MARKOL-994686 format. One record per residue: residue number from 1; residue in one letter; x, y, z of N, C-alpha, C in turn. Coordinates in steps of 0.1 Angstrom, whole numbers. Layout:
<recs>
+-----+------+-------+-------+-------+-------+-------+-------+-------+-------+-------+
! seq ! type !   n_u !   n_v !   n_w !  ca_u !  ca_v !  ca_w !   c_u !   c_v !   c_w !
+-----+------+-------+-------+-------+-------+-------+-------+-------+-------+-------+
! NUM !    A !     X !     Y !     Z !     X !     Y !     Z !     X !     Y !     Z !
...
+-----+------+-------+-------+-------+-------+-------+-------+-------+-------+-------+
</recs>
This chain:
<recs>
+-----+------+-------+-------+-------+-------+-------+-------+-------+-------+-------+
! seq ! type !   n_u !   n_v !   n_w !  ca_u !  ca_v !  ca_w !   c_u !   c_v !   c_w !
+-----+------+-------+-------+-------+-------+-------+-------+-------+-------+-------+
!   1 !    M !    32 !   295 !   -97 !    21 !   289 !   -90 !    11 !   282 !   -99 !
!   2 !    V !     9 !   288 !  -110 !    -1 !   282 !  -120 !     4 !   268 !  -124 !
!   3 !    A !    17 !   267 !  -126 !    23 !   254 !  -130 !    21 !   244 !  -119 !
!   4 !    A !    22 !   249 !  -106 !    20 !   240 !   -95 !     5 !   235 !   -94 !
!   5 !    L !    -4 !   244 !   -98 !   -18 !   240 !   -98 !   -21 !   228 !  -107 !
!   6 !    G !   -14 !   228 !  -118 !   -17 !   218 !  -128 !   -31 !   220 !  -134 !
!   7 !    Q !   -39 !   210 !  -133 !   -53 !   211 !  -138 !   -63 !   214 !  -127 !
!   8 !    R !   -58 !   217 !  -115 !   -67 !   220 !  -104 !   -73 !   234 !  -105 !
!   9 !    S !   -84 !   236 !   -99 !   -91 !   248 !   -98 !   -89 !   254 !   -84 !
!  10 !    V !   -89 !   267 !   -83 !   -90 !   274 !   -70 !  -104 !   277 !   -68 !
!  11 !    V !  -110 !   271 !   -58 !  -125 !   271 !   -56 !  -128 !   280 !   -43 !
!  12 !    L !  -135 !   291 !   -45 !  -138 !   299 !   -34 !  -152 !   295 !   -29 !
!  13 !    V !  -152 !   293 !   -15 !  -164 !   289 !    -9 !  -167 !   299 !     3 !
!  14 !    G !  -179 !   299 !     7 !  -183 !   308 !    18 !  -197 !   313 !    17 !
!  15 !    M !  -201 !   321 !    26 !  -215 !   327 !    27 !  -218 !   336 !    16 !
!  16 !    M !  -230 !   338 !    12 !  -234 !   349 !     3 !  -230 !   362 !     9 !
!  17 !    G !  -224 !   370 !     0 !  -219 !   383 !     5 !  -205 !   383 !     9 !
!  18 !    A !  -198 !   372 !     9 !  -184 !   371 !    13 !  -175 !   377 !     2 !
!  19 !    G !  -180 !   379 !   -10 !  -172 !   385 !   -21 !  -165 !   375 !   -30 !
!  20 !    K !  -171 !   363 !   -31 !  -165 !   352 !   -39 !  -164 !   356 !   -54 !
!  21 !    S !  -174 !   363 !   -59 !  -173 !   366 !   -73 !  -164 !   378 !   -76 !
!  22 !    S !  -166 !   389 !   -68 !  -158 !   401 !   -70 !  -143 !   398 !   -68 !
!  23 !    I !  -140 !   391 !   -57 !  -126 !   388 !   -54 !  -121 !   377 !   -63 !
!  24 !    G !  -130 !   368 !   -67 !  -125 !   357 !   -76 !  -121 !   363 !   -90 !
!  25 !    R !  -128 !   373 !   -95 !  -124 !   379 !  -108 !  -110 !   385 !  -107 !
!  26 !    R !  -108 !   392 !   -96 !   -94 !   398 !   -94 !   -84 !   388 !   -92 !
!  27 !    L !   -87 !   377 !   -85 !   -77 !   366 !   -83 !   -74 !   359 !   -96 !
!  28 !    A !   -84 !   357 !  -104 !   -81 !   350 !  -117 !   -72 !   359 !  -126 !
!  29 !    L !   -75 !   372 !  -126 !   -67 !   381 !  -133 !   -52 !   381 !  -129 !
!  30 !    R !   -51 !   381 !  -115 !   -37 !   381 !  -110 !   -30 !   368 !  -114 !
!  31 !    L !   -37 !   356 !  -113 !   -31 !   344 !  -117 !   -30 !   341 !  -132 !
!  32 !    G !   -37 !   349 !  -139 !   -37 !   347 !  -154 !   -44 !   334 !  -158 !
!  33 !    I !   -55 !   331 !  -151 !   -63 !   319 !  -155 !   -78 !   323 !  -155 !
!  34 !    P !   -87 !   316 !  -161 !  -101 !   320 !  -163 !  -108 !   321 !  -149 !
!  35 !    F !  -118 !   329 !  -149 !  -127 !   330 !  -138 !  -141 !   324 !  -142 !
!  36 !    V !  -147 !   316 !  -134 !  -160 !   310 !  -137 !  -169 !   311 !  -124 !
!  37 !    D !  -181 !   316 !  -126 !  -190 !   318 !  -115 !  -200 !   306 !  -117 !
!  38 !    A !  -201 !   297 !  -107 !  -209 !   286 !  -107 !  -224 !   290 !  -108 !
!  39 !    D !  -228 !   300 !  -101 !  -242 !   304 !  -102 !  -246 !   309 !  -116 !
!  40 !    A !  -237 !   316 !  -122 !  -240 !   321 !  -136 !  -241 !   309 !  -145 !
!  41 !    E !  -233 !   298 !  -143 !  -234 !   286 !  -152 !  -247 !   279 !  -149 !
!  42 !    I !  -251 !   279 !  -137 !  -264 !   272 !  -133 !  -275 !   279 !  -141 !
!  43 !    E !  -275 !   293 !  -140 !  -286 !   300 !  -147 !  -285 !   298 !  -162 !
!  44 !    K !  -273 !   297 !  -167 !  -272 !   294 !  -182 !  -278 !   281 !  -185 !
!  45 !    A !  -275 !   271 !  -177 !  -280 !   257 !  -180 !  -295 !   256 !  -179 !
!  46 !    H !  -301 !   264 !  -169 !  -315 !   263 !  -167 !  -323 !   274 !  -176 !
!  47 !    R !  -315 !   283 !  -181 !  -322 !   294 !  -189 !  -332 !   302 !  -180 !
!  48 !    M !  -328 !   303 !  -167 !  -336 !   312 !  -158 !  -327 !   316 !  -146 !
!  49 !    T !  -332 !   326 !  -139 !  -324 !   330 !  -128 !  -325 !   321 !  -116 !
!  50 !    I !  -316 !   322 !  -107 !  -317 !   313 !   -95 !  -329 !   316 !   -87 !
!  51 !    P !  -333 !   329 !   -84 !  -346 !   331 !   -77 !  -358 !   324 !   -84 !
!  52 !    D !  -358 !   324 !   -98 !  -368 !   318 !  -105 !  -368 !   303 !  -104 !
!  53 !    I !  -356 !   297 !  -103 !  -355 !   282 !  -101 !  -361 !   279 !   -87 !
!  54 !    F !  -357 !   286 !   -77 !  -363 !   284 !   -64 !  -378 !   285 !   -64 !
!  55 !    E !  -383 !   295 !   -71 !  -397 !   297 !   -71 !  -405 !   286 !   -79 !
!  56 !    K !  -399 !   282 !   -90 !  -406 !   273 !   -99 !  -405 !   258 !   -93 !
!  57 !    Y !  -393 !   255 !   -88 !  -390 !   242 !   -83 !  -389 !   243 !   -68 !
!  58 !    D !  -377 !   240 !   -62 !  -374 !   241 !   -48 !  -359 !   241 !   -46 !
!  59 !    E !  -355 !   242 !   -33 !  -341 !   242 !   -31 !  -334 !   229 !   -34 !
!  60 !    A !  -341 !   218 !   -31 !  -335 !   205 !   -33 !  -332 !   203 !   -48 !
!  61 !    Y !  -341 !   207 !   -57 !  -339 !   207 !   -71 !  -327 !   215 !   -75 !
!  62 !    F !  -326 !   227 !   -70 !  -315 !   236 !   -73 !  -302 !   230 !   -68 !
!  63 !    R !  -302 !   224 !   -56 !  -289 !   219 !   -51 !  -284 !   207 !   -60 !
!  64 !    A !  -293 !   199 !   -64 !  -290 !   187 !   -73 !  -283 !   192 !   -86 !
!  65 !    G !  -289 !   202 !   -92 !  -284 !   208 !  -104 !  -270 !   215 !  -102 !
!  66 !    E !  -270 !   222 !   -90 !  -257 !   229 !   -86 !  -246 !   219 !   -85 !
!  67 !    A !  -248 !   207 !   -79 !  -238 !   197 !   -77 !  -233 !   192 !   -91 !
!  68 !    R !  -242 !   190 !  -100 !  -238 !   185 !  -113 !  -230 !   195 !  -121 !
!  69 !    V !  -234 !   208 !  -120 !  -227 !   218 !  -128 !  -213 !   220 !  -122 !
!  70 !    I !  -211 !   220 !  -109 !  -198 !   222 !  -103 !  -189 !   210 !  -106 !
!  71 !    A !  -195 !   198 !  -106 !  -187 !   186 !  -110 !  -182 !   187 !  -124 !
!  72 !    R !  -190 !   192 !  -133 !  -186 !   194 !  -147 !  -175 !   205 !  -148 !
!  73 !    L !  -177 !   216 !  -141 !  -168 !   227 !  -142 !  -154 !   224 !  -137 !
!  74 !    L !  -153 !   215 !  -127 !  -141 !   211 !  -121 !  -132 !   203 !  -131 !
!  75 !    E !  -138 !   198 !  -142 !  -130 !   191 !  -152 !  -122 !   201 !  -161 !
!  76 !    S !  -124 !   214 !  -159 !  -119 !   224 !  -169 !  -108 !   233 !  -162 !
!  77 !    G !  -101 !   228 !  -152 !   -91 !   236 !  -146 !   -79 !   237 !  -154 !
!  78 !    P !   -69 !   246 !  -151 !   -70 !   255 !  -139 !   -79 !   267 !  -142 !
!  79 !    Q !   -86 !   272 !  -131 !   -95 !   283 !  -132 !   -97 !   287 !  -117 !
!  80 !    V !  -103 !   299 !  -116 !  -108 !   303 !  -103 !  -123 !   301 !  -104 !
!  81 !    L !  -129 !   293 !   -95 !  -143 !   290 !   -95 !  -150 !   295 !   -82 !
!  82 !    A !  -159 !   304 !   -84 !  -167 !   309 !   -73 !  -180 !   301 !   -72 !
!  83 !    T !  -182 !   296 !   -60 !  -194 !   287 !   -58 !  -205 !   294 !   -49 !
!  84 !    G !  -217 !   289 !   -50 !  -228 !   295 !   -42 !  -226 !   291 !   -27 !
!  85 !    G !  -233 !   298 !   -19 !  -231 !   297 !    -4 !  -234 !   283 !     1 !
!  86 !    G !  -243 !   275 !    -5 !  -246 !   262 !     0 !  -239 !   251 !    -7 !
!  87 !    A !  -231 !   254 !   -17 !  -225 !   243 !   -26 !  -216 !   234 !   -17 !
!  88 !    F !  -207 !   240 !    -9 !  -197 !   233 !    -2 !  -203 !   224 !     9 !
!  89 !    V !  -216 !   227 !    13 !  -223 !   218 !    23 !  -225 !   204 !    17 !
!  90 !    N !  -226 !   203 !     4 !  -229 !   190 !    -2 !  -216 !   182 !    -1 !
!  91 !    A !  -217 !   170 !     5 !  -205 !   162 !     8 !  -199 !   157 !    -6 !
!  92 !    D !  -207 !   154 !   -16 !  -202 !   149 !   -28 !  -194 !   161 !   -35 !
!  93 !    T !  -200 !   173 !   -34 !  -193 !   184 !   -40 !  -180 !   187 !   -33 !
!  94 !    R !  -180 !   186 !   -20 !  -167 !   188 !   -12 !  -157 !   177 !   -17 !
!  95 !    G !  -161 !   165 !   -19 !  -152 !   155 !   -24 !  -146 !   158 !   -37 !
!  96 !    A !  -155 !   163 !   -46 !  -150 !   166 !   -60 !  -140 !   178 !   -59 !
!  97 !    I !  -143 !   187 !   -51 !  -134 !   199 !   -50 !  -121 !   194 !   -44 !
!  98 !    A !  -121 !   186 !   -34 !  -109 !   181 !   -28 !  -100 !   173 !   -38 !
!  99 !    A !  -107 !   166 !   -47 !  -100 !   158 !   -57 !   -94 !   166 !   -68 !
! 100 !    K !  -101 !   177 !   -72 !   -97 !   185 !   -84 !   -95 !   200 !   -81 !
! 101 !    G !   -93 !   204 !   -69 !   -92 !   218 !   -66 !   -85 !   221 !   -53 !
! 102 !    I !   -83 !   233 !   -50 !   -79 !   238 !   -37 !   -90 !   248 !   -32 !
! 103 !    S !   -96 !   244 !   -21 !  -107 !   252 !   -16 !  -102 !   263 !    -7 !
! 104 !    V !  -108 !   275 !    -9 !  -105 !   287 !    -1 !  -118 !   292 !     5 !
! 105 !    W !  -119 !   292 !    18 !  -130 !   298 !    25 !  -128 !   313 !    27 !
! 106 !    L !  -137 !   321 !    21 !  -137 !   335 !    24 !  -147 !   337 !    36 !
! 107 !    S !  -141 !   338 !    47 !  -148 !   339 !    60 !  -152 !   354 !    62 !
! 108 !    A !  -163 !   357 !    67 !  -167 !   371 !    70 !  -176 !   371 !    82 !
! 109 !    E !  -176 !   382 !    89 !  -184 !   384 !   101 !  -199 !   388 !    96 !
! 110 !    L !  -208 !   385 !   105 !  -222 !   388 !   102 !  -225 !   402 !    98 !
! 111 !    D !  -219 !   412 !   105 !  -222 !   426 !   102 !  -217 !   429 !    88 !
! 112 !    V !  -206 !   424 !    84 !  -200 !   426 !    71 !  -209 !   420 !    60 !
! 113 !    L !  -214 !   408 !    62 !  -223 !   402 !    53 !  -236 !   409 !    51 !
! 114 !    M !  -242 !   413 !    63 !  -255 !   420 !    62 !  -253 !   434 !    55 !
! 115 !    K !  -242 !   441 !    57 !  -240 !   453 !    50 !  -240 !   451 !    35 !
! 116 !    R !  -234 !   440 !    31 !  -233 !   438 !    16 !  -245 !   433 !    10 !
! 117 !    I !  -252 !   424 !    17 !  -264 !   418 !    10 !  -276 !   427 !    10 !
! 118 !    R !  -276 !   437 !    19 !  -287 !   447 !    19 !  -288 !   454 !     5 !
! 119 !    R !  -277 !   454 !    -2 !  -277 !   461 !   -15 !  -284 !   453 !   -26 !
! 120 !    R !  -287 !   440 !   -23 !  -292 !   432 !   -34 !  -305 !   425 !   -29 !
! 121 !    H !  -313 !   421 !   -38 !  -326 !   415 !   -35 !  -328 !   402 !   -43 !
! 122 !    D !  -317 !   395 !   -45 !  -318 !   383 !   -53 !  -313 !   371 !   -45 !
! 123 !    R !  -315 !   371 !   -32 !  -311 !   360 !   -23 !  -324 !   352 !   -18 !
! 124 !    P !  -327 !   342 !   -25 !  -340 !   334 !   -22 !  -340 !   330 !    -7 !
! 125 !    L !  -329 !   326 !    -1 !  -330 !   321 !    13 !  -332 !   332 !    23 !
! 126 !    L !  -330 !   344 !    19 !  -332 !   355 !    28 !  -345 !   362 !    27 !
! 127 !    K !  -354 !   357 !    19 !  -367 !   363 !    18 !  -376 !   358 !    29 !
! 128 !    T !  -372 !   363 !    41 !  -379 !   359 !    53 !  -383 !   372 !    61 !
! 129 !    E !  -390 !   370 !    72 !  -394 !   381 !    80 !  -382 !   388 !    87 !
! 130 !    D !  -372 !   380 !    90 !  -360 !   385 !    97 !  -348 !   380 !    90 !
! 131 !    P !  -343 !   387 !    79 !  -332 !   382 !    71 !  -319 !   381 !    80 !
! 132 !    G !  -317 !   390 !    90 !  -306 !   389 !    98 !  -305 !   376 !   106 !
! 133 !    A !  -317 !   373 !   112 !  -317 !   360 !   120 !  -315 !   348 !   111 !
! 134 !    T !  -320 !   349 !    99 !  -319 !   338 !    89 !  -304 !   336 !    86 !
! 135 !    L !  -297 !   347 !    83 !  -283 !   347 !    79 !  -275 !   342 !    91 !
! 136 !    R !  -278 !   346 !   103 !  -271 !   341 !   115 !  -272 !   326 !   116 !
! 137 !    R !  -284 !   321 !   114 !  -287 !   306 !   115 !  -279 !   299 !   104 !
! 138 !    L !  -279 !   304 !    92 !  -272 !   298 !    81 !  -257 !   297 !    84 !
! 139 !    M !  -252 !   308 !    90 !  -237 !   308 !    93 !  -234 !   298 !   104 !
! 140 !    E !  -243 !   297 !   114 !  -240 !   287 !   124 !  -240 !   273 !   119 !
! 141 !    E !  -249 !   270 !   109 !  -250 !   257 !   103 !  -238 !   254 !    93 !
! 142 !    R !  -234 !   264 !    86 !  -224 !   262 !    75 !  -210 !   265 !    79 !
! 143 !    N !  -207 !   274 !    88 !  -193 !   277 !    91 !  -185 !   265 !    95 !
! 144 !    P !  -190 !   255 !   103 !  -182 !   243 !   106 !  -178 !   235 !    93 !
! 145 !    V !  -187 !   236 !    83 !  -184 !   229 !    71 !  -174 !   237 !    63 !
! 146 !    Y !  -176 !   250 !    62 !  -166 !   258 !    55 !  -152 !   257 !    61 !
! 147 !    A !  -151 !   254 !    74 !  -139 !   253 !    80 !  -131 !   241 !    75 !
! 148 !    L !  -137 !   232 !    68 !  -130 !   220 !    62 !  -122 !   224 !    50 !
! 149 !    A !  -124 !   236 !    45 !  -117 !   240 !    33 !  -101 !   240 !    35 !
! 150 !    D !   -94 !   239 !    24 !   -79 !   238 !    25 !   -74 !   251 !    31 !
! 151 !    L !   -79 !   263 !    28 !   -74 !   275 !    32 !   -85 !   284 !    37 !
! 152 !    T !   -82 !   293 !    47 !   -92 !   303 !    51 !   -86 !   317 !    50 !
! 153 !    V !   -93 !   326 !    44 !   -89 !   340 !    43 !  -101 !   349 !    48 !
! 154 !    Q !   -98 !   359 !    56 !  -108 !   367 !    61 !  -113 !   378 !    51 !
! 155 !    S !  -125 !   378 !    48 !  -131 !   388 !    39 !  -136 !   399 !    48 !
! 156 !    R !  -132 !   411 !    45 !  -135 !   422 !    54 !  -135 !   435 !    46 !
! 157 !    E !  -138 !   446 !    53 !  -139 !   459 !    45 !  -125 !   465 !    43 !
! 158 !    V !  -118 !   459 !    34 !  -105 !   464 !    29 !  -105 !   463 !    14 !
! 159 !    P !   -96 !   470 !     7 !   -96 !   468 !    -8 !   -95 !   454 !   -12 !
! 160 !    H !  -102 !   450 !   -22 !  -102 !   436 !   -27 !   -88 !   431 !   -30 !
! 161 !    E !   -80 !   440 !   -35 !   -66 !   436 !   -38 !   -59 !   431 !   -26 !
! 162 !    K !   -62 !   436 !   -14 !   -56 !   431 !    -2 !   -60 !   417 !     1 !
! 163 !    I !   -72 !   413 !    -2 !   -77 !   400 !     0 !   -70 !   391 !   -10 !
! 164 !    V !   -69 !   396 !   -22 !   -63 !   388 !   -33 !   -48 !   385 !   -29 !
! 165 !    D !   -41 !   395 !   -24 !   -27 !   393 !   -19 !   -27 !   381 !    -9 !
! 166 !    E !   -36 !   381 !     0 !   -36 !   371 !    11 !   -39 !   357 !     5 !
! 167 !    I !   -48 !   357 !    -4 !   -51 !   344 !   -10 !   -39 !   338 !   -18 !
! 168 !    V !   -32 !   347 !   -26 !   -20 !   343 !   -33 !    -9 !   338 !   -24 !
! 169 !    D !    -7 !   345 !   -13 !     3 !   341 !    -3 !     0 !   328 !     3 !
! 170 !    A !   -13 !   325 !     6 !   -17 !   313 !    12 !   -16 !   301 !     1 !
! 171 !    L !   -19 !   304 !   -11 !   -19 !   294 !   -22 !    -6 !   288 !   -25 !
! 172 !    G !     5 !   297 !   -23 !    18 !   292 !   -27 !    22 !   279 !   -21 !
! 173 !    P !    23 !   277 !    -8 !    27 !   264 !    -2 !    16 !   254 !    -4 !
! 174 !    Q !     3 !   258 !    -4 !    -8 !   248 !    -6 !    -7 !   242 !   -19 !
! 175 !    A !    -5 !   250 !   -30 !    -4 !   244 !   -43 !     7 !   234 !   -44 !
! 176 !    A !    18 !   237 !   -38 !    30 !   228 !   -39 !    27 !   215 !   -31 !
! 177 !    A !    19 !   216 !   -20 !    16 !   205 !   -12 !     7 !   195 !   -19 !
! 178 !    V !    -4 !   201 !   -26 !   -14 !   192 !   -32 !   -10 !   186 !   -45 !
! 179 !    I !    -1 !   193 !   -52 !     3 !   188 !   -65 !    11 !   175 !   -64 !
! 180 !    A !    19 !   174 !   -54 !    27 !   162 !   -53 !    20 !   149 !   -53 !
! 181 !    P !     9 !   147 !   -44 !     2 !   134 !   -45 !    -6 !   133 !   -57 !
! 182 !    A !   -10 !   144 !   -63 !   -18 !   143 !   -76 !   -10 !   138 !   -87 !
! 183 !    N !     3 !   140 !   -87 !    12 !   136 !   -98 !    24 !   128 !   -93 !
! 184 !    P !    22 !   116 !   -88 !    33 !   108 !   -82 !    43 !   104 !   -92 !
! 185 !    P !    56 !   103 !   -88 !    66 !    98 !   -98 !    63 !    84 !  -103 !
! 186 !    V !    65 !    82 !  -116 !    63 !    69 !  -122 !    76 !    61 !  -123 !
! 187 !    D !    77 !    50 !  -117 !    89 !    42 !  -118 !    89 !    35 !  -132 !
! 188 !    N !   101 !    33 !  -138 !   101 !    25 !  -150 !    98 !    10 !  -147 !
! 189 !    P !    89 !     4 !  -154 !    85 !   -10 !  -151 !    97 !   -19 !  -155 !
! 190 !    P !    98 !   -30 !  -147 !   109 !   -39 !  -150 !   107 !   -46 !  -164 !
! 191 !    T !   119 !   -48 !  -170 !   118 !   -54 !  -183 !   120 !   -69 !  -181 !
! 192 !    D !   118 !   -77 !  -192 !   120 !   -91 !  -192 !   134 !   -95 !  -187 !
! 193 !    E !   144 !   -87 !  -191 !   158 !   -90 !  -187 !   160 !   -88 !  -172 !
! 194 !    A !   152 !   -78 !  -166 !   154 !   -75 !  -152 !   146 !   -85 !  -144 !
! 195 !    S !   136 !   -92 !  -149 !   128 !  -101 !  -141 !   136 !  -114 !  -139 !
! 196 !    P !   137 !  -119 !  -126 !   144 !  -131 !  -123 !   139 !  -143 !  -130 !
! 197 !    E !   126 !  -143 !  -134 !   120 !  -154 !  -141 !   119 !  -152 !  -156 !
! 198 !    G !   124 !  -140 !  -160 !   123 !  -138 !  -175 !   109 !  -135 !  -179 !
! 199 !    E !   100 !  -131 !  -170 !    86 !  -129 !  -174 !    83 !  -114 !  -173 !
! 200 !    S !    74 !  -109 !  -181 !    70 !   -95 !  -180 !    62 !   -93 !  -167 !
! 201 !    S !    64 !   -80 !  -162 !    57 !   -77 !  -150 !    42 !   -75 !  -153 !
! 202 !    P !    33 !   -79 !  -143 !    19 !   -77 !  -145 !    15 !   -63 !  -145 !
! 203 !    D !    24 !   -54 !  -140 !    21 !   -40 !  -141 !    21 !   -35 !  -155 !
! 204 !    N !    26 !   -42 !  -165 !    27 !   -38 !  -179 !    13 !   -41 !  -186 !
! 205 !    V !     4 !   -48 !  -179 !    -9 !   -51 !  -185 !   -18 !   -39 !  -184 !
! 206 !    P !   -23 !   -33 !  -195 !   -31 !   -21 !  -193 !   -44 !   -24 !  -187 !
! 207 !    A !   -49 !   -15 !  -178 !   -62 !   -17 !  -172 !   -72 !   -12 !  -181 !
! 208 !    D !   -84 !   -18 !  -180 !   -96 !   -13 !  -187 !   -99 !     1 !  -183 !
! 209 !    S !  -103 !     9 !  -192 !  -107 !    23 !  -189 !  -121 !    23 !  -186 !
! 210 !    A !  -125 !    30 !  -175 !  -139 !    31 !  -172 !  -145 !    42 !  -180 !
! 211 !    P !  -157 !    40 !  -185 !  -164 !    51 !  -193 !  -167 !    63 !  -185 !
! 212 !    A !  -166 !    75 !  -191 !  -168 !    87 !  -183 !  -183 !    89 !  -181 !
! 213 !    D !  -187 !    94 !  -170 !  -201 !    96 !  -167 !  -205 !   109 !  -175 !
! 214 !    G !  -217 !   109 !  -179 !  -223 !   121 !  -186 !  -227 !   131 !  -175 !
! 215 !    D !  -230 !   143 !  -180 !  -234 !   154 !  -171 !  -246 !   160 !  -177 !
! 216 !    P !  -258 !   154 !  -175 !  -270 !   160 !  -181 !  -274 !   173 !  -174 !
! 217 !    A !  -279 !   182 !  -182 !  -283 !   194 !  -176 !  -294 !   192 !  -166 !
! 218 !    P !  -294 !   199 !  -155 !  -305 !   197 !  -145 !  -318 !   202 !  -150 !
+-----+------+-------+-------+-------+-------+-------+-------+-------+-------+-------+
</recs>
């Protein structure tokens, strides 16, 4: 399966509390490829925690930096990449993931998410008078976008290895399907002898290479 992935990343998307990091680490271990947590990379780039970024700046600033970091990380596949809850909502980020990864939505019911996030106090978007209502609203807004992911696996109260098994089973045919268009067969260009006019094919003329965009830290 890893060979079928090529340089693509397995990108986990979904709501906070869906288990993207904990399941992602086990999935990476199973596949024998690195695990990367986008939120941890954002904190490293900013040298501050995500709650501090929200407090010092705002959500728009955080989302812009998040998009840049994920775009950079996608250049380093194959890997398992866990993203923050709002990352996949960004259309540019979805496009980058589609081009260089396989997206897996870890879907979870509201009661499962609430049970998990109550254990933590580092969720800036849930610092409201009614975190449950806020989470429900976010799910209503985001779930239709998450549903655009390549694969969907239900995150629930079962051993994490069970979820990993289901992701691996789903990835098998998906990896084979996406790798084909990413690496199309290359036909041998016609030679001068094969050309009826004795001229070289214009396909033999190398195209100018576009310079790579930089990725400044947010």
